[in-house]
Backbone and ligand atoms as CSV (ligand in chain L), in Angstrom:
chain,resi,resn,atom,element,x,y,z
A,1,MET,N,N,-1.771,125.107,151.803
A,1,MET,CA,C,-2.138,126.091,152.827
A,1,MET,C,C,-1.141,126.050,153.976
A,2,THR,N,N,-0.742,127.203,154.435
A,2,THR,CA,C,0.125,127.262,155.608
A,2,THR,C,C,-0.748,127.384,156.848
A,3,ILE,N,N,-0.482,126.543,157.820
A,3,ILE,CA,C,-1.256,126.600,159.051
A,3,ILE,C,C,-0.516,127.459,160.059
A,4,HIS,N,N,-1.177,128.501,160.529
A,4,HIS,CA,C,-0.558,129.383,161.503
A,4,HIS,C,C,-1.032,128.983,162.897
A,5,VAL,N,N,-0.091,128.617,163.707
A,5,VAL,CA,C,-0.424,128.203,165.068
A,5,VAL,C,C,0.039,129.277,166.027
A,6,PRO,N,N,-0.866,129.759,166.867
A,6,PRO,CA,C,-0.459,130.785,167.821
A,6,PRO,C,C,0.619,130.255,168.762
A,7,PRO,N,N,1.545,131.125,169.201
A,7,PRO,CA,C,2.686,130.685,170.000
A,7,PRO,C,C,2.301,129.930,171.259
A,8,ALA,N,N,1.206,130.321,171.881
A,8,ALA,CA,C,0.844,129.693,173.157
A,8,ALA,C,C,-0.005,128.442,172.953
A,9,SER,N,N,0.044,127.899,171.757
A,9,SER,CA,C,-0.916,126.845,171.453
A,9,SER,C,C,-0.384,125.439,171.668
A,10,VAL,N,N,0.817,125.312,172.164
A,10,VAL,CA,C,1.337,123.958,172.362
A,10,VAL,C,C,0.474,123.235,173.387
A,11,HIS,N,N,0.119,122.009,173.048
A,11,HIS,CA,C,-0.732,121.243,173.949
A,11,HIS,C,C,-0.005,121.053,175.264
A,12,PRO,N,N,-0.664,121.344,176.369
A,12,PRO,CA,C,0.010,121.333,177.649
A,12,PRO,C,C,0.396,119.942,178.142
A,13,SER,N,N,-0.273,118.956,177.682
A,13,SER,CA,C,-0.005,117.630,178.241
A,13,SER,C,C,0.919,116.820,177.345
A,14,ALA,N,N,1.501,115.809,177.905
A,14,ALA,CA,C,2.384,114.924,177.144
A,14,ALA,C,C,1.563,114.148,176.130
A,15,PRO,N,N,2.198,113.675,175.061
A,15,PRO,CA,C,1.458,112.898,174.075
A,15,PRO,C,C,0.773,111.699,174.708
A,16,ALA,N,N,-0.445,111.456,174.274
A,16,ALA,CA,C,-1.165,110.290,174.793
A,16,ALA,C,C,-0.552,109.025,174.215
A,17,PRO,N,N,-0.536,107.960,174.973
A,17,PRO,CA,C,-0.028,106.696,174.428
A,17,PRO,C,C,-0.969,106.179,173.351
A,18,VAL,N,N,-0.417,105.420,172.433
A,18,VAL,CA,C,-1.275,104.786,171.440
A,18,VAL,C,C,-2.180,103.808,172.169
A,19,ARG,N,N,-3.467,103.879,171.873
A,19,ARG,CA,C,-4.424,103.055,172.604
A,19,ARG,C,C,-4.293,101.590,172.234
A,20,ALA,N,N,-4.310,100.764,173.243
A,20,ALA,CA,C,-4.325,99.334,172.984
A,20,ALA,C,C,-5.728,98.946,172.528
A,21,GLY,N,N,-5.845,97.974,171.684
A,21,GLY,CA,C,-7.160,97.459,171.341
A,21,GLY,C,C,-7.690,97.961,170.017
A,22,ASP,N,N,-7.246,99.091,169.550
A,22,ASP,CA,C,-7.687,99.574,168.242
A,22,ASP,C,C,-6.459,99.723,167.363
A,23,GLU,N,N,-6.280,98.762,166.502
A,23,GLU,CA,C,-5.045,98.699,165.717
A,23,GLU,C,C,-4.924,99.834,164.709
A,24,ARG,N,N,-5.992,100.610,164.498
A,24,ARG,CA,C,-5.909,101.713,163.540
A,24,ARG,C,C,-5.099,102.892,164.077
A,25,PHE,N,N,-4.987,102.994,165.406
A,25,PHE,CA,C,-4.261,104.124,165.960
A,25,PHE,C,C,-2.760,104.035,165.684
A,26,GLU,N,N,-2.248,102.817,165.621
A,26,GLU,CA,C,-0.805,102.662,165.472
A,26,GLU,C,C,-0.294,103.190,164.134
A,27,PRO,N,N,-0.899,102.787,162.994
A,27,PRO,CA,C,-0.421,103.368,161.738
A,27,PRO,C,C,-0.641,104.878,161.661
A,28,LEU,N,N,-1.704,105.357,162.300
A,28,LEU,CA,C,-1.922,106.805,162.320
A,28,LEU,C,C,-0.818,107.491,163.112
A,29,ASP,N,N,-0.448,106.888,164.211
A,29,ASP,CA,C,0.638,107.437,165.007
A,29,ASP,C,C,1.940,107.451,164.207
A,30,ALA,N,N,2.137,106.420,163.389
A,30,ALA,CA,C,3.344,106.361,162.550
A,30,ALA,C,C,3.356,107.518,161.551
A,31,VAL,N,N,2.177,107.852,161.020
A,31,VAL,CA,C,2.083,108.984,160.078
A,31,VAL,C,C,2.452,110.280,160.800
A,32,ILE,N,N,1.937,110.451,162.017
A,32,ILE,CA,C,2.237,111.665,162.793
A,32,ILE,C,C,3.744,111.755,163.066
A,33,LYS,N,N,4.329,110.616,163.405
A,33,LYS,CA,C,5.774,110.611,163.680
A,33,LYS,C,C,6.568,110.917,162.412
A,34,ARG,N,N,6.084,110.392,161.290
A,34,ARG,CA,C,6.795,110.626,160.028
A,34,ARG,C,C,6.844,112.132,159.717
A,35,HIS,N,N,5.780,112.809,160.095
A,35,HIS,CA,C,5.733,114.262,159.878
A,35,HIS,C,C,6.301,115.022,161.077
A,36,GLN,N,N,6.801,114.287,162.035
A,36,GLN,CA,C,7.401,114.873,163.243
A,36,GLN,C,C,6.440,115.825,163.949
A,37,GLY,N,N,5.145,115.537,163.784
A,37,GLY,CA,C,4.130,116.325,164.478
A,37,GLY,C,C,4.079,117.782,164.068
A,38,LYS,N,N,4.627,118.127,162.905
A,38,LYS,CA,C,4.653,119.543,162.494
A,38,LYS,C,C,3.244,120.043,162.188
A,39,PRO,N,N,2.888,121.216,162.696
A,39,PRO,CA,C,1.530,121.753,162.470
A,39,PRO,C,C,1.158,121.842,160.999
A,40,ASP,N,N,2.140,122.121,160.131
A,40,ASP,CA,C,1.839,122.228,158.698
A,40,ASP,C,C,1.330,120.916,158.112
A,41,SER,N,N,1.568,119.832,158.794
A,41,SER,CA,C,1.139,118.531,158.270
A,41,SER,C,C,-0.235,118.123,158.801
A,42,LEU,N,N,-0.895,119.014,159.540
A,42,LEU,CA,C,-2.153,118.644,160.195
A,42,LEU,C,C,-3.212,118.164,159.195
A,43,ILE,N,N,-3.371,118.862,158.085
A,43,ILE,CA,C,-4.408,118.473,157.128
A,43,ILE,C,C,-4.130,117.076,156.579
A,44,GLU,N,N,-2.883,116.839,156.269
A,44,GLU,CA,C,-2.522,115.514,155.750
A,44,GLU,C,C,-2.781,114.431,156.800
A,45,ILE,N,N,-2.499,114.742,158.037
A,45,ILE,CA,C,-2.701,113.764,159.118
A,45,ILE,C,C,-4.204,113.533,159.354
A,46,LEU,N,N,-4.982,114.607,159.313
A,46,LEU,CA,C,-6.430,114.442,159.474
A,46,LEU,C,C,-7.008,113.623,158.320
A,47,ASN,N,N,-6.478,113.858,157.141
A,47,ASN,CA,C,-6.923,113.076,155.980
A,47,ASN,C,C,-6.611,111.597,156.190
A,48,SER,N,N,-5.424,111.336,156.658
A,48,SER,CA,C,-5.020,109.953,156.918
A,48,SER,C,C,-5.915,109.326,157.998
A,49,ALA,N,N,-6.255,110.123,159.006
A,49,ALA,CA,C,-7.122,109.621,160.081
A,49,ALA,C,C,-8.517,109.303,159.541
A,50,GLN,N,N,-9.035,110.182,158.685
A,50,GLN,CA,C,-10.381,109.947,158.159
A,50,GLN,C,C,-10.432,108.707,157.259
A,51,VAL,N,N,-9.373,108.523,156.478
A,51,VAL,CA,C,-9.320,107.335,155.616
A,51,VAL,C,C,-9.371,106.072,156.476
A,52,ARG,N,N,-8.688,106.091,157.604
A,52,ARG,CA,C,-8.622,104.890,158.444
A,52,ARG,C,C,-9.876,104.686,159.299
A,53,PHE,N,N,-10.459,105.785,159.772
A,53,PHE,CA,C,-11.562,105.668,160.730
A,53,PHE,C,C,-12.932,105.985,160.134
A,54,GLY,N,N,-12.935,106.542,158.921
A,54,GLY,CA,C,-14.211,106.836,158.280
A,54,GLY,C,C,-14.735,108.225,158.579
A,55,PHE,N,N,-14.495,108.724,159.758
A,55,PHE,CA,C,-14.876,110.090,160.126
A,55,PHE,C,C,-14.011,110.526,161.303
A,56,LEU,N,N,-14.023,111.826,161.552
A,56,LEU,CA,C,-13.157,112.380,162.589
A,56,LEU,C,C,-13.978,112.633,163.857
A,57,GLY,N,N,-14.105,111.624,164.662
A,57,GLY,CA,C,-14.836,111.750,165.915
A,57,GLY,C,C,-14.027,112.521,166.949
A,58,GLY,N,N,-14.693,112.905,168.034
A,58,GLY,CA,C,-14.049,113.708,169.062
A,58,GLY,C,C,-12.828,113.043,169.666
A,59,GLU,N,N,-12.932,111.756,169.942
A,59,GLU,CA,C,-11.811,111.046,170.558
A,59,GLU,C,C,-10.610,111.004,169.610
A,60,LEU,N,N,-10.903,110.824,168.346
A,60,LEU,CA,C,-9.842,110.758,167.345
A,60,LEU,C,C,-9.158,112.119,167.195
A,61,LEU,N,N,-9.952,113.183,167.155
A,61,LEU,CA,C,-9.374,114.529,167.055
A,61,LEU,C,C,-8.528,114.845,168.283
A,62,ASP,N,N,-8.984,114.393,169.421
A,62,ASP,CA,C,-8.218,114.642,170.642
A,62,ASP,C,C,-6.903,113.867,170.610
A,63,PHE,N,N,-6.964,112.657,170.076
A,63,PHE,CA,C,-5.751,111.851,169.936
A,63,PHE,C,C,-4.730,112.587,169.063
A,64,VAL,N,N,-5.192,113.095,167.913
A,64,VAL,CA,C,-4.304,113.823,167.000
A,64,VAL,C,C,-3.741,115.059,167.702
A,65,ALA,N,N,-4.604,115.778,168.400
A,65,ALA,CA,C,-4.166,116.994,169.090
A,65,ALA,C,C,-3.069,116.685,170.107
A,66,ARG,N,N,-3.283,115.640,170.867
A,66,ARG,CA,C,-2.297,115.298,171.891
A,66,ARG,C,C,-0.972,114.862,171.275
A,67,ARG,N,N,-1.074,114.019,170.251
A,67,ARG,CA,C,0.155,113.526,169.624
A,67,ARG,C,C,0.923,114.650,168.939
A,68,MET,N,N,0.201,115.654,168.449
A,68,MET,CA,C,0.874,116.773,167.770
A,68,MET,C,C,1.129,117.943,168.716
A,69,ARG,N,N,0.708,117.761,169.954
A,69,ARG,CA,C,0.874,118.813,170.968
A,69,ARG,C,C,0.221,120.122,170.529
A,70,LEU,N,N,-0.999,119.986,170.032
A,70,LEU,CA,C,-1.789,121.145,169.623
A,70,LEU,C,C,-3.051,121.192,170.465
A,71,PRO,N,N,-3.679,122.365,170.599
A,71,PRO,CA,C,-4.941,122.434,171.339
A,71,PRO,C,C,-6.034,121.676,170.580
A,72,SER,N,N,-6.850,120.964,171.297
A,72,SER,CA,C,-7.948,120.228,170.655
A,72,SER,C,C,-8.843,121.186,169.878
A,73,SER,N,N,-9.056,122.385,170.430
A,73,SER,CA,C,-9.942,123.350,169.762
A,73,SER,C,C,-9.386,123.756,168.398
A,74,TYR,N,N,-8.079,123.845,168.318
A,74,TYR,CA,C,-7.454,124.216,167.049
A,74,TYR,C,C,-7.622,123.101,166.013
A,75,VAL,N,N,-7.373,121.867,166.435
A,75,VAL,CA,C,-7.513,120.714,165.530
A,75,VAL,C,C,-8.974,120.589,165.089
A,76,PHE,N,N,-9.899,120.777,166.038
A,76,PHE,CA,C,-11.329,120.729,165.711
A,76,PHE,C,C,-11.677,121.815,164.695
A,77,GLY,N,N,-11.111,123.005,164.886
A,77,GLY,CA,C,-11.391,124.112,163.977
A,77,GLY,C,C,-10.935,123.822,162.554
A,78,VAL,N,N,-9.761,123.242,162.422
A,78,VAL,CA,C,-9.263,122.892,161.088
A,78,VAL,C,C,-10.151,121.800,160.477
A,79,ALA,N,N,-10.532,120.821,161.295
A,79,ALA,CA,C,-11.355,119.706,160.785
A,79,ALA,C,C,-12.716,120.204,160.303
A,80,THR,N,N,-13.255,121.214,160.956
A,80,THR,CA,C,-14.578,121.709,160.556
A,80,THR,C,C,-14.494,122.683,159.373
A,81,PHE,N,N,-13.313,123.246,159.147
A,81,PHE,CA,C,-13.177,124.248,158.095
A,81,PHE,C,C,-13.256,123.623,156.702
A,82,TYR,N,N,-12.722,122.431,156.553
A,82,TYR,CA,C,-12.623,121.822,155.229
A,82,TYR,C,C,-13.775,120.843,154.980
A,83,HIS,N,N,-14.413,121.017,153.809
A,83,HIS,CA,C,-15.592,120.199,153.509
A,83,HIS,C,C,-15.264,118.729,153.353
A,84,MET,N,N,-13.997,118.420,153.102
A,84,MET,CA,C,-13.646,117.010,152.870
A,84,MET,C,C,-13.609,116.203,154.169
A,85,PHE,N,N,-13.634,116.905,155.299
A,85,PHE,CA,C,-13.606,116.187,156.569
A,85,PHE,C,C,-15.014,116.014,157.127
A,86,SER,N,N,-15.266,114.838,157.638
A,86,SER,CA,C,-16.568,114.537,158.223
A,86,SER,C,C,-16.400,114.271,159.711
A,87,LEU,N,N,-17.193,114.974,160.522
A,87,LEU,CA,C,-17.071,114.812,161.968
A,87,LEU,C,C,-18.122,113.876,162.547
A,88,ALA,N,N,-18.959,113.351,161.678
A,88,ALA,CA,C,-20.022,112.463,162.158
A,88,ALA,C,C,-19.956,111.138,161.419
A,89,PRO,N,N,-20.481,110.099,162.024
A,89,PRO,CA,C,-20.501,108.809,161.341
A,89,PRO,C,C,-21.271,108.918,160.036
A,90,LYS,N,N,-20.813,108.209,159.067
A,90,LYS,CA,C,-21.474,108.236,157.769
A,90,LYS,C,C,-22.280,106.959,157.584
A,91,GLY,N,N,-22.492,106.609,156.326
A,91,GLY,CA,C,-23.233,105.393,156.033
A,91,GLY,C,C,-22.503,104.156,156.534
A,92,ARG,N,N,-23.181,103.020,156.413
A,92,ARG,CA,C,-22.578,101.776,156.890
A,92,ARG,C,C,-21.273,101.487,156.140
A,93,HIS,N,N,-21.217,101.906,154.899
A,93,HIS,CA,C,-20.002,101.750,154.104
A,93,HIS,C,C,-19.522,103.131,153.662
A,94,THR,N,N,-18.201,103.220,153.436
A,94,THR,CA,C,-17.650,104.462,152.905
A,94,THR,C,C,-16.892,104.169,151.615
A,95,CYS,N,N,-17.078,105.057,150.662
A,95,CYS,CA,C,-16.366,105.007,149.398
A,95,CYS,C,C,-15.633,106.332,149.264
A,96,ASP,N,N,-14.326,106.315,149.416
A,96,ASP,CA,C,-13.525,107.541,149.433
A,96,ASP,C,C,-12.690,107.627,148.164
A,97,VAL,N,N,-12.929,108.657,147.392
A,97,VAL,CA,C,-12.223,108.829,146.122
A,97,VAL,C,C,-11.116,109.859,146.310
A,98,CYS,N,N,-9.896,109.470,145.988
A,98,CYS,CA,C,-8.779,110.420,146.072
A,98,CYS,C,C,-8.888,111.409,144.920
A,99,MET,N,N,-8.849,112.698,145.268
A,99,MET,CA,C,-8.926,113.742,144.244
A,99,MET,C,C,-7.620,114.520,144.185
A,100,GLY,N,N,-6.536,113.872,144.580
A,100,GLY,CA,C,-5.219,114.498,144.464
A,100,GLY,C,C,-4.857,114.700,143.000
A,101,THR,N,N,-3.774,115.405,142.767
A,101,THR,CA,C,-3.404,115.778,141.402
A,101,THR,C,C,-3.217,114.562,140.497
A,102,THR,N,N,-2.463,113.593,140.942
A,102,THR,CA,C,-2.179,112.438,140.080
A,102,THR,C,C,-3.446,111.647,139.794
A,103,CYS,N,N,-4.251,111.409,140.822
A,103,CYS,CA,C,-5.502,110.670,140.612
A,103,CYS,C,C,-6.430,111.453,139.682
A,104,SER,N,N,-6.452,112.768,139.821
A,104,SER,CA,C,-7.298,113.577,138.940
A,104,SER,C,C,-6.843,113.440,137.501
A,105,VAL,N,N,-5.526,113.511,137.281
A,105,VAL,CA,C,-4.990,113.360,135.932
A,105,VAL,C,C,-5.324,111.976,135.372
A,106,LYS,N,N,-5.370,110.985,136.267
A,106,LYS,CA,C,-5.619,109.600,135.832
A,106,LYS,C,C,-7.108,109.240,135.799
A,107,GLY,N,N,-7.980,110.239,135.904
A,107,GLY,CA,C,-9.396,109.974,135.665
A,107,GLY,C,C,-10.295,109.921,136.888
A,108,ALA,N,N,-9.821,110.437,138.028
A,108,ALA,CA,C,-10.628,110.375,139.252
A,108,ALA,C,C,-11.952,111.128,139.113
A,109,ARG,N,N,-11.951,112.240,138.377
A,109,ARG,CA,C,-13.181,113.023,138.236
A,109,ARG,C,C,-14.243,112.220,137.493
A,110,ARG,N,N,-13.838,111.581,136.396
A,110,ARG,CA,C,-14.776,110.761,135.619
A,110,ARG,C,C,-15.280,109.588,136.470
A,111,LEU,N,N,-14.361,109.010,137.205
A,111,LEU,CA,C,-14.706,107.897,138.090
A,111,LEU,C,C,-15.718,108.337,139.155
A,112,LEU,N,N,-15.478,109.522,139.714
A,112,LEU,CA,C,-16.385,110.056,140.730
A,112,LEU,C,C,-17.777,110.289,140.139
A,113,GLU,N,N,-17.818,110.843,138.950
A,113,GLU,CA,C,-19.121,111.106,138.322
A,113,GLU,C,C,-19.883,109.804,138.087
A,114,GLY,N,N,-19.155,108.752,137.714
A,114,GLY,CA,C,-19.791,107.454,137.531
A,114,GLY,C,C,-20.356,106.918,138.841
A,115,LEU,N,N,-19.615,107.114,139.912
A,115,LEU,CA,C,-20.090,106.662,141.226
A,115,LEU,C,C,-21.307,107.479,141.668
A,116,GLU,N,N,-21.264,108.782,141.420
A,116,GLU,CA,C,-22.395,109.636,141.800
A,116,GLU,C,C,-23.667,109.198,141.063
A,117,ARG,N,N,-23.511,108.898,139.779
A,117,ARG,CA,C,-24.676,108.442,139.005
A,117,ARG,C,C,-25.195,107.103,139.542
A,118,ALA,N,N,-24.270,106.183,139.806
A,118,ALA,CA,C,-24.666,104.841,140.257
A,118,ALA,C,C,-25.374,104.892,141.607
A,119,MET,N,N,-24.929,105.795,142.468
A,119,MET,CA,C,-25.491,105.854,143.825
A,119,MET,C,C,-26.622,106.864,143.940
A,120,GLY,N,N,-26.734,107.754,142.959
A,120,GLY,CA,C,-27.784,108.766,143.023
A,120,GLY,C,C,-27.524,109.818,144.078
A,121,ILE,N,N,-26.274,110.025,144.422
A,121,ILE,CA,C,-25.908,111.055,145.405
A,121,ILE,C,C,-24.695,111.806,144.885
A,122,ARG,N,N,-24.382,112.910,145.525
A,122,ARG,CA,C,-23.181,113.673,145.205
A,122,ARG,C,C,-22.119,113.394,146.255
A,123,ALA,N,N,-20.884,113.732,145.893
A,123,ALA,CA,C,-19.791,113.583,146.853
A,123,ALA,C,C,-20.110,114.345,148.131
A,124,GLY,N,N,-19.865,113.727,149.258
A,124,GLY,CA,C,-20.169,114.343,150.543
A,124,GLY,C,C,-21.519,113.911,151.094
A,125,GLU,N,N,-22.268,113.120,150.311
A,125,GLU,CA,C,-23.597,112.691,150.748
A,125,GLU,C,C,-23.627,111.198,151.064
A,126,THR,N,N,-24.730,110.799,151.690
A,126,THR,CA,C,-24.954,109.398,152.045
A,126,THR,C,C,-26.250,108.945,151.384
A,127,THR,N,N,-26.273,107.714,150.901
A,127,THR,CA,C,-27.491,107.212,150.260
A,127,THR,C,C,-28.653,107.254,151.256
A,128,ALA,N,N,-29.859,107.372,150.717
A,128,ALA,CA,C,-31.039,107.562,151.562
A,128,ALA,C,C,-31.232,106.415,152.553
A,129,ASP,N,N,-30.800,105.233,152.190
A,129,ASP,CA,C,-30.956,104.094,153.100
A,129,ASP,C,C,-29.822,104.018,154.125
A,130,GLY,N,N,-28.918,105.017,154.078
A,130,GLY,CA,C,-27.822,105.049,155.042
A,130,GLY,C,C,-26.762,104.004,154.786
A,131,ARG,N,N,-26.761,103.463,153.592
A,131,ARG,CA,C,-25.843,102.351,153.343
A,131,ARG,C,C,-24.433,102.808,152.958
A,132,ILE,N,N,-24.321,103.807,152.086
A,132,ILE,CA,C,-22.995,104.209,151.589
A,132,ILE,C,C,-22.823,105.721,151.639
A,133,SER,N,N,-21.656,106.143,152.100
A,133,SER,CA,C,-21.271,107.555,152.020
A,133,SER,C,C,-20.187,107.687,150.968
A,134,LEU,N,N,-20.350,108.675,150.110
A,134,LEU,CA,C,-19.365,108.947,149.059
A,134,LEU,C,C,-18.577,110.179,149.470
A,135,GLN,N,N,-17.270,110.029,149.575
A,135,GLN,CA,C,-16.458,111.128,150.089
A,135,GLN,C,C,-15.241,111.372,149.205
A,136,LEU,N,N,-14.721,112.576,149.312
A,136,LEU,CA,C,-13.481,112.929,148.620
A,136,LEU,C,C,-12.355,112.962,149.632
A,137,VAL,N,N,-11.188,112.481,149.232
A,137,VAL,CA,C,-10.033,112.562,150.131
A,137,VAL,C,C,-8.857,113.154,149.378
A,138,ARG,N,N,-7.960,113.722,150.137
A,138,ARG,CA,C,-6.731,114.241,149.551
A,138,ARG,C,C,-5.751,113.106,149.339
A,139,CYS,N,N,-4.705,113.385,148.638
A,139,CYS,CA,C,-3.704,112.366,148.300
A,139,CYS,C,C,-3.134,111.717,149.567
A,140,PRO,N,N,-3.283,110.398,149.694
A,140,PRO,CA,C,-2.688,109.725,150.845
A,140,PRO,C,C,-1.238,109.328,150.592
A,141,GLY,N,N,-0.707,109.675,149.419
A,141,GLY,CA,C,0.704,109.426,149.148
A,141,GLY,C,C,0.996,108.146,148.380
A,142,THR,N,N,-0.024,107.580,147.791
A,142,THR,CA,C,0.181,106.346,147.023
A,142,THR,C,C,-0.057,106.618,145.540
A,143,CYS,N,N,0.494,107.719,145.070
A,143,CYS,CA,C,0.214,108.201,143.706
A,143,CYS,C,C,0.642,107.212,142.621
A,144,GLY,N,N,1.618,106.387,142.926
A,144,GLY,CA,C,2.076,105.412,141.935
A,144,GLY,C,C,0.994,104.412,141.583
A,145,MET,N,N,-0.074,104.374,142.380
A,145,MET,CA,C,-1.161,103.418,142.134
A,145,MET,C,C,-2.439,104.129,141.682
A,146,ALA,N,N,-2.316,105.376,141.256
A,146,ALA,CA,C,-3.496,106.187,140.889
A,146,ALA,C,C,-4.210,105.627,139.655
A,147,PRO,N,N,-5.535,105.811,139.605
A,147,PRO,CA,C,-6.363,106.433,140.643
A,147,PRO,C,C,-6.695,105.446,141.772
A,148,VAL,N,N,-6.807,106.010,142.972
A,148,VAL,CA,C,-7.016,105.193,144.168
A,148,VAL,C,C,-8.385,105.500,144.778
A,149,VAL,N,N,-9.105,104.451,145.121
A,149,VAL,CA,C,-10.392,104.583,145.819
A,149,VAL,C,C,-10.335,103.675,147.047
A,150,TYR,N,N,-10.832,104.198,148.154
A,150,TYR,CA,C,-10.888,103.415,149.401
A,150,TYR,C,C,-12.313,102.944,149.640
A,151,TYR,N,N,-12.464,101.660,149.841
A,151,TYR,CA,C,-13.774,101.083,150.174
A,151,TYR,C,C,-13.693,100.594,151.621
A,152,ASP,N,N,-14.427,101.249,152.478
A,152,ASP,CA,C,-14.344,100.960,153.917
A,152,ASP,C,C,-12.892,100.970,154.392
A,153,GLY,N,N,-12.128,101.903,153.853
A,153,GLY,CA,C,-10.744,102.074,154.290
A,153,GLY,C,C,-9.741,101.183,153.593
A,154,VAL,N,N,-10.208,100.303,152.717
A,154,VAL,CA,C,-9.297,99.410,151.985
A,154,VAL,C,C,-8.984,100.056,150.628
A,155,ALA,N,N,-7.708,100.284,150.372
A,155,ALA,CA,C,-7.299,100.954,149.135
A,155,ALA,C,C,-7.339,100.001,147.958
A,156,ILE,N,N,-7.968,100.458,146.876
A,156,ILE,CA,C,-7.931,99.732,145.612
A,156,ILE,C,C,-7.226,100.637,144.612
A,157,SER,N,N,-6.146,100.144,144.038
A,157,SER,CA,C,-5.363,100.957,143.124
A,157,SER,C,C,-5.752,100.708,141.678
A,158,TYR,N,N,-5.329,101.619,140.821
A,158,TYR,CA,C,-5.611,101.568,139.377
A,158,TYR,C,C,-7.101,101.331,139.130
A,159,GLU,N,N,-7.916,101.990,139.906
A,159,GLU,CA,C,-9.369,101.783,139.823
A,159,GLU,C,C,-9.930,102.370,138.525
A,160,THR,N,N,-10.967,101.752,138.017
A,160,THR,CA,C,-11.651,102.269,136.828
A,160,THR,C,C,-13.098,102.590,137.203
A,161,THR,N,N,-13.752,103.372,136.350
A,161,THR,CA,C,-15.150,103.704,136.617
A,161,THR,C,C,-15.994,102.437,136.657
A,162,ALA,N,N,-15.775,101.556,135.700
A,162,ALA,CA,C,-16.590,100.340,135.629
A,162,ALA,C,C,-16.417,99.472,136.874
A,163,SER,N,N,-15.173,99.271,137.297
A,163,SER,CA,C,-14.977,98.398,138.461
A,163,SER,C,C,-15.456,99.083,139.738
A,164,ALA,N,N,-15.307,100.400,139.812
A,164,ALA,CA,C,-15.778,101.117,141.008
A,164,ALA,C,C,-17.294,101.000,141.130
A,165,VAL,N,N,-17.984,101.216,140.003
A,165,VAL,CA,C,-19.451,101.119,140.028
A,165,VAL,C,C,-19.872,99.693,140.380
A,166,LYS,N,N,-19.156,98.731,139.844
A,166,LYS,CA,C,-19.491,97.333,140.145
A,166,LYS,C,C,-19.330,97.035,141.642
A,167,ARG,N,N,-18.282,97.593,142.218
A,167,ARG,CA,C,-18.056,97.333,143.652
A,167,ARG,C,C,-19.186,97.924,144.502
A,168,VAL,N,N,-19.540,99.181,144.255
A,168,VAL,CA,C,-20.581,99.773,145.100
A,168,VAL,C,C,-21.955,99.164,144.802
A,169,LYS,N,N,-22.143,98.680,143.582
A,169,LYS,CA,C,-23.407,97.996,143.264
A,169,LYS,C,C,-23.570,96.769,144.159
A,170,GLY,N,N,-22.445,96.148,144.505
A,170,GLY,CA,C,-22.494,94.997,145.417
A,170,GLY,C,C,-23.050,95.393,146.770
A,171,TRP,N,N,-22.806,96.637,147.160
A,171,TRP,CA,C,-23.373,97.151,148.405
A,171,TRP,C,C,-24.824,97.587,148.206
A,172,LEU,N,N,-25.105,98.122,147.016
A,172,LEU,CA,C,-26.407,98.749,146.801
A,172,LEU,C,C,-27.529,97.773,146.451
A,173,ASP,N,N,-27.240,96.865,145.543
A,173,ASP,CA,C,-28.318,96.112,144.910
A,173,ASP,C,C,-28.953,95.041,145.781
A,174,ASP,N,N,-28.120,94.187,146.337
A,174,ASP,CA,C,-28.696,93.016,146.993
A,174,ASP,C,C,-28.164,92.802,148.408
A,175,GLY,N,N,-27.400,93.766,148.888
A,175,GLY,CA,C,-26.901,93.628,150.248
A,175,GLY,C,C,-25.875,92.534,150.413
A,176,SER,N,N,-25.292,92.083,149.309
A,176,SER,CA,C,-24.354,90.972,149.419
A,176,SER,C,C,-22.976,91.418,149.892
A,177,GLU,N,N,-22.800,92.735,150.016
A,177,GLU,CA,C,-21.594,93.291,150.624
A,177,GLU,C,C,-20.333,92.790,149.938
A,178,ARG,N,N,-20.322,92.899,148.623
A,178,ARG,CA,C,-19.180,92.336,147.903
A,178,ARG,C,C,-17.946,93.250,147.885
A,179,ALA,N,N,-18.148,94.558,147.923
A,179,ALA,CA,C,-16.985,95.456,147.797
A,179,ALA,C,C,-16.111,95.364,149.047
A,180,PRO,N,N,-14.795,95.542,148.882
A,180,PRO,CA,C,-14.070,95.781,147.637
A,180,PRO,C,C,-13.729,94.450,146.942
L,1,LIG,S1,S,-3.067,111.768,144.036
L,1,LIG,FE1,FE,-4.261,110.046,144.591
L,1,LIG,S2,S,-2.878,108.811,145.694
L,1,LIG,FE2,FE,-1.738,110.619,145.288
C-alpha cells in the first residue's frame, strides 16, 4: 500500500529524544532510522512497534509520529485502519504469528489454526481468562528463520505447530509460564 501524506502534514516539532528507562524504544528508533522516517514505511514501523510493545498505546504512537515527523492524528488513523494493529492492552501474554509471505509458505497458516484450536480463540482475540492474546503480524524481516512466532515479544524461529501449541499450553494449563 502506498501511504499518501498531505503536504502540510510534517510534524511541527523536532523529533523526540529516545526515552531513557525503556530499552524497547531504542531498537524501535533504529528501525525508524533505517527507513529514514519515510512515510511509506509507517506500516512496517508500526508493526515493529507492536511486536516490541504488545500494543500501540497513545504514547507509543506519539513517539512514532514525532520521530517520523508526521501528525499524531495521521499515525493514529493508520494504526486504527488495519485489523492487525491493537491499540489497547491485550492479555497478560501475547502470541504473535507472522503471516508474511515466507512464513505463510512455510506453514504459518496451519500453525495458526493449531494455536486457535489449542486456545479456543481466533486470531485477534484474547482468552476468556485474559491470559493470552493471539495476534497476526506482518513480516518483521527475519524470513530466513520462517516460520516465526513471537511469545511476549521474543522471536522463536523455525516454529512448528506442535512446539507452538506446547508453548502456549504452558501458559494455559497450569500457570507455570513456561513459554517461550
Ligand atoms: S515472512 Fe515471516 S519473518 Fe518474513
